[in-house]
N, C-alpha and C positions, 0 to 999 in steps of 0.2 A: 275471232271465233275459232277455237281449236277443238271442234267437236267432230266425232267420227260420223261422217255422212255416207250413207250407202250409195253405191254407184247407180242403183236403180232410180233413186230419188233425184239425183243430179240431172239426169236426162229430162225427167218430167219438169223440173224447175226451169231448165233451159228452155224447153218448149213453151212453158207458161210465160216466161219473161219475153220470149220472141213474140208470142201472141199479144201480150200487153203492149209491147213496143209498136207492133203493127196497128193495133187499135188506136193508140195515141197518134201515130202518123196519119191514119185515116181521118181522125177527128180534126187534126190540124189542117190537113188538106181541104176537108169539107168546109171548115170555118174560113179558110183563105179564099176558096172559090166563092162562097156566099158573100164575103166582104167585097171581093172584086165585082161581083154581080151587082151589089148594092151601090158601089161607087160608080159603076157604068150605068 
C-alpha cells in the first residue's frame, strides 16, 4: 500500500491496534483462567 496517510491518523490507528491487542489478550487470559478453573 503506497498511499499518503496523514500522521494524525497513524497515531489513532496505532492506539486502536493496541486497544484491540489488549482486548484479545484479556479474552485469552480470561478463557485460560476459566479453563483452568474447570479442569480444577
